[in-house]
Legacy VTK file of the C-alpha trace (Angstrom):
# vtk DataFile Version 3.0
C-alpha trace
ASCII
DATASET POLYDATA
POINTS 503 float
-27.049 -43.150 -19.249
-27.510 -46.819 -18.339
-24.710 -49.356 -18.381
-24.378 -53.073 -17.960
-22.672 -52.462 -14.595
-25.967 -51.285 -13.108
-27.954 -53.803 -11.129
-31.383 -54.704 -12.515
-33.019 -52.754 -9.687
-30.896 -49.658 -10.448
-31.424 -50.158 -14.178
-35.208 -50.163 -13.897
-35.227 -47.296 -11.424
-33.227 -45.058 -13.746
-35.306 -46.043 -16.788
-38.695 -45.566 -15.183
-37.645 -42.294 -13.649
-36.699 -40.978 -17.060
-39.790 -42.276 -18.857
-41.948 -39.275 -18.123
-39.496 -36.655 -19.394
-40.936 -34.635 -22.273
-39.586 -35.103 -25.785
-38.150 -32.364 -27.966
-38.808 -34.135 -31.271
-40.792 -31.864 -33.560
-43.847 -33.805 -34.723
-44.258 -33.480 -38.462
-41.310 -31.117 -38.549
-38.204 -30.887 -40.661
-36.208 -34.050 -41.207
-33.183 -34.456 -38.986
-30.224 -35.984 -40.771
-29.848 -39.728 -40.485
-26.433 -40.941 -39.382
-24.171 -42.128 -42.206
-23.252 -45.718 -41.351
-19.821 -47.125 -41.925
-19.624 -50.638 -43.371
-18.765 -52.175 -39.989
-20.482 -49.685 -37.698
-23.026 -50.888 -35.160
-26.653 -50.138 -36.062
-28.621 -48.815 -33.084
-32.323 -49.671 -32.999
-35.333 -48.636 -30.915
-38.003 -51.343 -30.566
-41.476 -49.831 -30.064
-44.165 -52.167 -28.719
-42.911 -54.892 -26.400
-45.746 -57.398 -26.099
-46.484 -60.238 -28.513
-44.692 -59.568 -31.769
-42.348 -57.139 -30.029
-40.661 -60.100 -28.377
-39.747 -61.441 -31.820
-38.256 -58.081 -32.800
-36.154 -57.978 -29.641
-35.044 -61.582 -30.115
-34.029 -61.085 -33.751
-32.081 -57.866 -33.312
-30.446 -58.822 -29.996
-28.649 -61.788 -31.560
-27.463 -60.010 -34.724
-23.790 -59.069 -35.079
-23.343 -55.372 -35.691
-26.780 -54.486 -34.278
-27.604 -53.091 -30.860
-30.973 -52.389 -29.236
-30.687 -48.856 -27.865
-34.273 -48.308 -26.664
-37.193 -50.380 -25.498
-40.375 -48.346 -25.963
-43.833 -49.092 -24.560
-46.503 -47.035 -22.742
-46.761 -49.930 -20.259
-43.699 -50.050 -18.018
-44.617 -53.573 -16.917
-43.291 -54.828 -20.271
-39.700 -53.713 -19.743
-38.230 -56.342 -17.444
-39.069 -59.359 -19.604
-37.444 -57.725 -22.646
-34.362 -56.658 -20.685
-34.045 -60.240 -19.497
-34.568 -61.449 -23.066
-31.738 -59.242 -24.341
-29.458 -60.486 -21.569
-30.257 -64.116 -22.416
-29.683 -63.506 -26.148
-26.273 -62.039 -25.327
-25.362 -65.062 -23.217
-26.443 -67.449 -25.978
-24.361 -65.609 -28.585
-21.355 -65.557 -26.263
-21.650 -69.295 -25.558
-21.984 -70.068 -29.260
-19.316 -67.706 -30.578
-16.887 -67.874 -27.663
-16.572 -64.106 -27.364
-18.557 -61.133 -26.066
-21.772 -60.229 -27.834
-21.833 -57.027 -29.893
-25.227 -56.231 -28.315
-24.569 -53.486 -25.769
-26.255 -53.833 -22.411
-26.903 -50.074 -22.379
-30.617 -50.118 -23.167
-32.920 -47.219 -22.341
-36.581 -47.796 -21.540
-39.134 -45.069 -22.362
-42.914 -44.791 -22.643
-42.977 -42.180 -25.411
-41.475 -43.133 -28.778
-40.698 -39.484 -29.504
-37.876 -39.611 -26.938
-36.159 -42.384 -28.876
-36.733 -40.655 -32.223
-35.154 -37.478 -30.809
-31.890 -39.341 -30.154
-29.616 -38.744 -33.142
-27.551 -41.829 -32.315
-30.557 -44.077 -33.099
-30.471 -45.377 -36.667
-33.788 -47.223 -36.915
-37.098 -47.868 -35.197
-38.782 -51.261 -35.248
-42.551 -50.999 -34.807
-44.588 -53.742 -33.101
-47.247 -51.547 -31.514
-51.027 -51.833 -31.978
-52.067 -51.163 -35.588
-53.316 -47.614 -35.017
-49.741 -46.509 -34.249
-47.967 -48.233 -37.158
-48.140 -45.538 -39.826
-47.579 -42.585 -37.508
-44.368 -44.004 -36.012
-43.234 -44.861 -39.538
-43.847 -41.292 -40.679
-42.230 -39.748 -37.598
-39.300 -42.127 -37.924
-38.679 -41.149 -41.546
-38.939 -37.455 -40.661
-36.396 -37.981 -37.874
-33.929 -39.587 -40.285
-34.490 -43.160 -39.075
-35.030 -46.305 -41.106
-38.101 -48.310 -40.128
-39.158 -51.927 -39.782
-42.951 -51.763 -39.401
-45.153 -54.695 -38.524
-48.124 -55.633 -40.647
-50.401 -53.983 -41.489
-48.338 -50.847 -42.109
-51.461 -48.743 -41.630
-54.763 -48.563 -39.822
-56.440 -47.052 -42.905
-55.740 -46.391 -46.575
-54.776 -42.718 -46.317
-52.111 -43.056 -43.646
-50.505 -45.970 -45.487
-50.037 -43.779 -48.544
-48.532 -41.015 -46.380
-46.097 -43.543 -44.894
-44.974 -44.454 -48.434
-44.560 -40.770 -49.292
-42.513 -40.181 -46.140
-40.192 -43.079 -46.936
-39.571 -41.696 -50.413
-39.337 -38.030 -49.428
-36.744 -38.654 -46.720
-34.891 -41.461 -48.548
-35.440 -44.010 -45.826
-35.306 -47.817 -45.849
-38.724 -49.078 -44.691
-39.408 -52.814 -44.447
-42.933 -54.211 -43.985
-43.377 -57.154 -41.609
-44.842 -59.605 -44.119
-42.147 -62.217 -43.604
-43.297 -64.489 -46.433
-41.739 -61.959 -48.811
-38.378 -63.341 -47.709
-39.440 -66.892 -48.598
-37.794 -68.353 -51.686
-40.631 -70.882 -51.970
-43.301 -68.195 -52.284
-41.159 -66.122 -54.630
-40.781 -69.225 -56.776
-44.550 -69.842 -56.738
-45.217 -66.256 -57.830
-42.667 -66.563 -60.632
-44.186 -69.874 -61.791
-47.692 -68.402 -61.955
-46.551 -65.242 -63.674
-44.611 -67.262 -66.256
-47.936 -68.529 -67.658
-46.597 -72.082 -67.835
-49.342 -73.376 -65.525
-52.215 -71.722 -67.383
-54.224 -68.752 -66.136
-54.616 -68.077 -62.449
-58.359 -68.341 -61.845
-58.588 -67.854 -58.071
-55.953 -66.659 -55.641
-57.252 -67.793 -52.265
-56.170 -66.724 -48.783
-57.258 -68.523 -45.617
-57.154 -67.325 -42.038
-58.782 -70.059 -39.971
-57.589 -69.216 -36.484
-59.498 -69.943 -33.256
-60.726 -66.759 -31.588
-62.853 -67.250 -28.502
-65.106 -64.729 -26.819
-63.304 -61.838 -25.125
-66.288 -61.184 -22.845
-67.120 -57.699 -21.635
-64.685 -55.747 -19.489
-65.941 -52.743 -17.484
-64.452 -49.289 -17.959
-62.069 -48.415 -15.187
-59.009 -46.321 -14.349
-55.913 -47.423 -16.296
-53.176 -49.166 -14.321
-50.615 -46.737 -12.914
-47.900 -48.329 -15.073
-49.735 -47.523 -18.332
-49.639 -44.091 -19.975
-53.035 -44.569 -21.588
-52.959 -41.206 -23.377
-49.868 -42.312 -25.293
-51.340 -45.772 -25.836
-54.427 -44.161 -27.445
-52.215 -41.950 -29.599
-54.040 -41.053 -32.846
-57.321 -42.677 -31.728
-60.210 -40.809 -30.124
-60.014 -40.241 -26.390
-62.095 -42.897 -24.633
-62.324 -44.813 -21.348
-59.909 -47.585 -20.502
-60.998 -51.211 -20.221
-58.946 -54.375 -19.899
-59.891 -55.707 -23.363
-57.624 -53.077 -24.901
-54.300 -53.540 -23.121
-53.008 -55.988 -24.360
-53.924 -57.853 -27.578
-57.737 -57.732 -27.751
-57.510 -54.242 -29.254
-57.347 -56.181 -32.555
-61.139 -56.611 -32.401
-62.023 -52.890 -32.004
-62.256 -50.607 -35.037
-60.471 -47.676 -33.376
-57.294 -49.709 -32.939
-57.322 -52.900 -35.012
-58.582 -54.320 -38.297
-59.980 -57.712 -37.282
-58.224 -60.932 -38.200
-58.175 -60.070 -41.905
-55.805 -57.237 -40.940
-53.998 -59.222 -38.258
-52.901 -62.751 -39.171
-54.768 -62.405 -42.451
-52.623 -59.651 -43.926
-49.800 -62.198 -44.351
-52.033 -64.423 -46.489
-53.564 -61.389 -48.244
-50.075 -60.278 -49.235
-49.264 -63.706 -50.680
-52.622 -63.857 -52.483
-51.939 -60.515 -54.187
-48.305 -61.436 -54.890
-49.497 -64.445 -56.884
-51.715 -62.384 -59.231
-49.912 -61.270 -62.415
-49.912 -57.521 -63.023
-50.959 -55.954 -66.303
-47.425 -54.689 -66.961
-45.358 -57.409 -65.311
-44.783 -58.202 -61.664
-47.753 -58.507 -59.331
-51.142 -56.851 -59.481
-51.944 -54.045 -57.066
-55.641 -53.179 -56.662
-58.878 -54.901 -57.728
-61.635 -53.322 -59.777
-64.292 -54.154 -57.197
-64.526 -55.588 -53.706
-67.362 -57.084 -51.663
-67.208 -58.628 -48.205
-69.746 -60.347 -45.976
-69.813 -61.969 -42.558
-70.323 -61.190 -38.908
-69.361 -61.941 -35.342
-71.014 -65.281 -34.659
-71.157 -67.863 -31.880
-71.054 -65.539 -28.883
-71.854 -62.007 -27.758
-68.940 -60.000 -26.433
-67.299 -56.594 -26.534
-65.548 -57.151 -29.858
-66.632 -55.236 -32.960
-64.846 -56.879 -35.895
-65.973 -59.983 -37.785
-64.878 -63.440 -36.650
-66.308 -64.947 -39.849
-65.758 -63.157 -43.164
-65.623 -63.767 -46.910
-64.167 -61.197 -49.296
-64.208 -61.372 -53.089
-62.045 -59.031 -55.189
-62.251 -58.772 -58.966
-58.902 -58.660 -60.758
-60.334 -59.373 -64.202
-59.111 -62.832 -65.206
-58.461 -63.664 -61.533
-60.613 -63.511 -58.432
-58.985 -63.002 -55.071
-61.113 -64.812 -52.460
-60.261 -64.411 -48.813
-61.871 -66.183 -45.877
-61.645 -65.651 -42.117
-62.929 -68.196 -39.583
-62.597 -67.694 -35.846
-64.788 -70.588 -34.693
-63.751 -74.243 -34.578
-63.192 -75.513 -38.113
-61.575 -78.131 -40.269
-59.033 -77.388 -42.990
-59.586 -76.545 -46.667
-57.311 -78.577 -48.966
-55.232 -79.261 -45.873
-54.834 -75.588 -45.019
-56.090 -73.473 -42.132
-53.766 -70.497 -42.333
-52.356 -70.459 -45.836
-52.790 -69.840 -49.549
-54.069 -71.778 -52.539
-53.665 -70.773 -56.186
-56.309 -72.350 -58.466
-54.859 -72.504 -61.998
-56.096 -73.892 -65.294
-53.548 -76.707 -65.031
-53.810 -77.489 -61.308
-53.271 -75.975 -57.867
-50.405 -74.510 -55.898
-50.974 -75.271 -52.216
-48.488 -73.711 -49.786
-45.867 -73.414 -52.495
-46.313 -76.910 -54.017
-47.852 -77.512 -57.473
-50.417 -80.295 -57.871
-51.318 -80.909 -61.540
-54.989 -81.603 -62.232
-55.933 -85.076 -61.028
-52.583 -85.624 -59.251
-52.029 -86.155 -55.535
-48.242 -85.833 -55.680
-46.745 -82.365 -56.133
-44.385 -81.425 -58.959
-41.332 -79.306 -57.967
-41.692 -75.721 -59.109
-37.942 -75.578 -59.692
-38.591 -77.547 -62.873
-40.819 -74.727 -64.132
-38.829 -71.598 -63.247
-35.379 -70.958 -61.816
-35.096 -70.089 -58.116
-31.710 -68.361 -58.190
-31.562 -64.755 -57.025
-35.251 -64.378 -56.219
-34.768 -62.797 -52.759
-32.735 -59.921 -51.426
-29.615 -60.104 -49.247
-29.385 -60.641 -45.514
-30.885 -64.032 -44.768
-34.311 -63.794 -43.165
-36.680 -60.843 -43.047
-34.984 -58.897 -40.245
-31.568 -59.624 -41.723
-32.789 -58.367 -45.077
-33.802 -55.076 -43.441
-30.352 -54.630 -41.883
-28.626 -55.515 -45.177
-30.715 -52.900 -47.012
-29.921 -50.331 -44.314
-26.224 -50.866 -45.019
-26.537 -50.858 -48.820
-29.016 -47.916 -48.824
-30.805 -49.642 -51.727
-34.607 -49.807 -51.503
-34.534 -52.503 -54.177
-32.664 -54.792 -51.760
-35.764 -54.966 -49.549
-37.964 -58.022 -49.866
-41.020 -56.151 -48.526
-40.666 -52.457 -49.268
-43.295 -50.212 -47.669
-45.054 -49.749 -51.034
-45.729 -53.493 -51.337
-46.890 -53.521 -47.724
-49.220 -50.612 -48.418
-50.851 -52.348 -51.392
-51.587 -55.474 -49.360
-52.753 -53.599 -46.261
-55.160 -51.608 -48.445
-56.857 -54.835 -49.561
-57.635 -55.645 -45.925
-58.993 -52.128 -45.413
-61.176 -52.360 -48.532
-62.690 -55.615 -47.301
-63.532 -54.113 -43.928
-64.981 -50.942 -45.433
-67.293 -52.996 -47.646
-68.410 -55.035 -44.633
-68.998 -51.985 -42.421
-71.110 -50.293 -45.089
-73.312 -53.354 -45.556
-76.740 -54.303 -44.332
-78.084 -57.242 -42.357
-79.474 -60.057 -44.501
-81.068 -63.323 -43.304
-79.130 -66.487 -44.119
-82.483 -67.912 -45.185
-82.742 -65.369 -48.016
-81.183 -66.309 -51.353
-78.233 -64.021 -52.033
-77.145 -62.922 -55.492
-74.293 -60.848 -54.130
-71.595 -62.416 -56.296
-73.311 -62.380 -59.686
-72.375 -65.564 -61.534
-69.153 -66.215 -59.581
-69.394 -69.945 -58.807
-66.217 -69.967 -56.682
-67.590 -67.212 -54.451
-70.892 -69.035 -53.936
-69.046 -72.265 -53.168
-67.060 -70.390 -50.530
-70.277 -68.971 -49.057
-71.822 -72.436 -48.968
-68.769 -73.799 -47.142
-69.002 -70.946 -44.647
-72.654 -71.762 -43.957
-71.793 -75.427 -43.343
-69.000 -74.316 -41.025
-71.424 -72.221 -38.953
-73.922 -75.096 -38.770
-71.159 -77.380 -37.515
-70.676 -74.897 -34.685
-74.317 -75.303 -33.672
-75.700 -72.117 -35.211
-79.265 -72.158 -36.555
-78.915 -70.220 -39.782
-82.670 -69.854 -40.286
-82.625 -67.637 -37.188
-79.465 -65.733 -38.015
-78.509 -62.663 -40.069
-75.166 -61.748 -41.573
-73.732 -58.448 -42.779
-73.812 -58.267 -46.583
-71.204 -55.698 -47.510
-71.590 -53.082 -50.188
-69.967 -53.753 -53.552
-67.372 -51.018 -53.988
-65.571 -49.922 -57.140
-62.014 -48.792 -56.452
-59.995 -46.293 -58.498
-56.354 -47.388 -58.232
-55.019 -44.059 -59.479
-56.654 -41.970 -56.756
-56.893 -44.744 -54.138
-60.526 -43.898 -53.612
-63.972 -45.339 -54.282
-65.939 -44.350 -57.348
-69.099 -42.367 -56.479
-69.252 -43.489 -52.845
-68.824 -40.679 -50.327
-69.540 -42.956 -47.355
-66.811 -45.337 -48.406
-64.356 -42.515 -49.021
-64.877 -41.156 -45.511
-63.661 -44.504 -44.158
-60.388 -44.257 -46.117
-59.073 -42.098 -43.269
-60.070 -41.121 -39.722
-60.180 -38.037 -37.475
-56.833 -37.738 -35.676
-56.280 -36.551 -32.126
-53.682 -33.828 -31.579
-50.756 -34.017 -31.245
-50.819 -37.487 -32.860
-51.662 -36.223 -36.332
-51.080 -37.996 -39.637
-50.570 -35.223 -42.216
-52.701 -34.864 -45.331
-49.549 -35.039 -47.435
-45.763 -35.001 -47.166
-44.529 -31.616 -48.366
LINES 1 504
503 0 1 2 3 4 5 6 7 8 9 10 11 12 13 14 15 16 17 18 19 20 21 22 23 24 25 26 27 28 29 30 31 32 33 34 35 36 37 38 39 40 41 42 43 44 45 46 47 48 49 50 51 52 53 54 55 56 57 58 59 60 61 62 63 64 65 66 67 68 69 70 71 72 73 74 75 76 77 78 79 80 81 82 83 84 85 86 87 88 89 90 91 92 93 94 95 96 97 98 99 100 101 102 103 104 105 106 107 108 109 110 111 112 113 114 115 116 117 118 119 120 121 122 123 124 125 126 127 128 129 130 131 132 133 134 135 136 137 138 139 140 141 142 143 144 145 146 147 148 149 150 151 152 153 154 155 156 157 158 159 160 161 162 163 164 165 166 167 168 169 170 171 172 173 174 175 176 177 178 179 180 181 182 183 184 185 186 187 188 189 190 191 192 193 194 195 196 197 198 199 200 201 202 203 204 205 206 207 208 209 210 211 212 213 214 215 216 217 218 219 220 221 222 223 224 225 226 227 228 229 230 231 232 233 234 235 236 237 238 239 240 241 242 243 244 245 246 247 248 249 250 251 252 253 254 255 256 257 258 259 260 261 262 263 264 265 266 267 268 269 270 271 272 273 274 275 276 277 278 279 280 281 282 283 284 285 286 287 288 289 290 291 292 293 294 295 296 297 298 299 300 301 302 303 304 305 306 307 308 309 310 311 312 313 314 315 316 317 318 319 320 321 322 323 324 325 326 327 328 329 330 331 332 333 334 335 336 337 338 339 340 341 342 343 344 345 346 347 348 349 350 351 352 353 354 355 356 357 358 359 360 361 362 363 364 365 366 367 368 369 370 371 372 373 374 375 376 377 378 379 380 381 382 383 384 385 386 387 388 389 390 391 392 393 394 395 396 397 398 399 400 401 402 403 404 405 406 407 408 409 410 411 412 413 414 415 416 417 418 419 420 421 422 423 424 425 426 427 428 429 430 431 432 433 434 435 436 437 438 439 440 441 442 443 444 445 446 447 448 449 450 451 452 453 454 455 456 457 458 459 460 461 462 463 464 465 466 467 468 469 470 471 472 473 474 475 476 477 478 479 480 481 482 483 484 485 486 487 488 489 490 491 492 493 494 495 496 497 498 499 500 501 502
């Protein structure tokens, strides 16, 4: 429909004119057959969600040999031009470097509704960089339409829809990669192998840190959406509600209907690593904790945001505690880390993939403890790994299969559910929330000092003390807690429905 011979003005005119055409893709319907790819055939991809992380998706796929971006998808037509320009620049860079024409076709369609791209049988995959509340549904629809999927973290907005996304991937035999890029890191794979070897003693605490500055977003009035934004599609599975400028774009992260706070934003990367480090009962990594408790609040300003900007979560894995901390106010580092991971072992610490024996200030190479060969899948890089697995059709080639992504996303959801079911408690009141867990109390004490350093008078301040929840890994539900179980899913708005199960 659109070719590289069109001028930019003609290109945009054709694309925008077509954006409102209705889709024929049957939501939740029978799987359409995925194209069988030849070894050297070009893979055609639709990129859904063009702001922020979407730019990285476009940049990665546009420069890959044997890959072509077929669709740019976003409810906001104002996002198209910068990504079209980005594709054009990527092509020029490849051509200058390689000395020949890029394999990236300039024939890119722009649409507001992802269902139009999924209805195109020539599309092989969809890459999802939308707001969180769309992640699982596009994954499910993509699998049903015979597409492979690269889905940004977290793969779900709640526990239930993440499980359905896993079921869809398996039912329709699709390759689904989760956007936790550290899974393609040899250093982190080596750290996990070293811990699970037992050669460094027991893992006592697997700690994740998300110290990222998040200022006030203020309060934006409700208003009519911009003409360029199809707000009904943007809302998708979420409840119908008025538009305000803190939603489109980015600040949706701090509203429960669309995002999961920073623990489910930047934090899911560190949560995934923290879980990866914990040895499982039957080999590999652990999945779910026995119990979870979270506490915190939104401190330092009053604004429209709903999620915590300061949060501590403690998860009980038996011999190991997973402790996760979010800080959105100005802060120093912990053991040199602000956004990172620390493994506290009997024999020392692993900090960002480097082992420091007890009492030592110089790290010992982990390669002397376990071998690094063959620890990651093919492809080179996370996006390349996805494309390599698409060609091999082997789920085991993926570094971050959807099931691993689901496990880690669930941990973020459990933390938030605990917090949301909690009650306000004065900082001045002695808390016994963590039993005899010294590491948890130390973390709480550090959080209190952090808040004081930001000028907060704790004797005049309350925090949300989350409910301790017991989680049944087999049923992915809470034990004897109906309120908690209601938050494992959400009401969905037709026609953007996540099914109860994959038939």
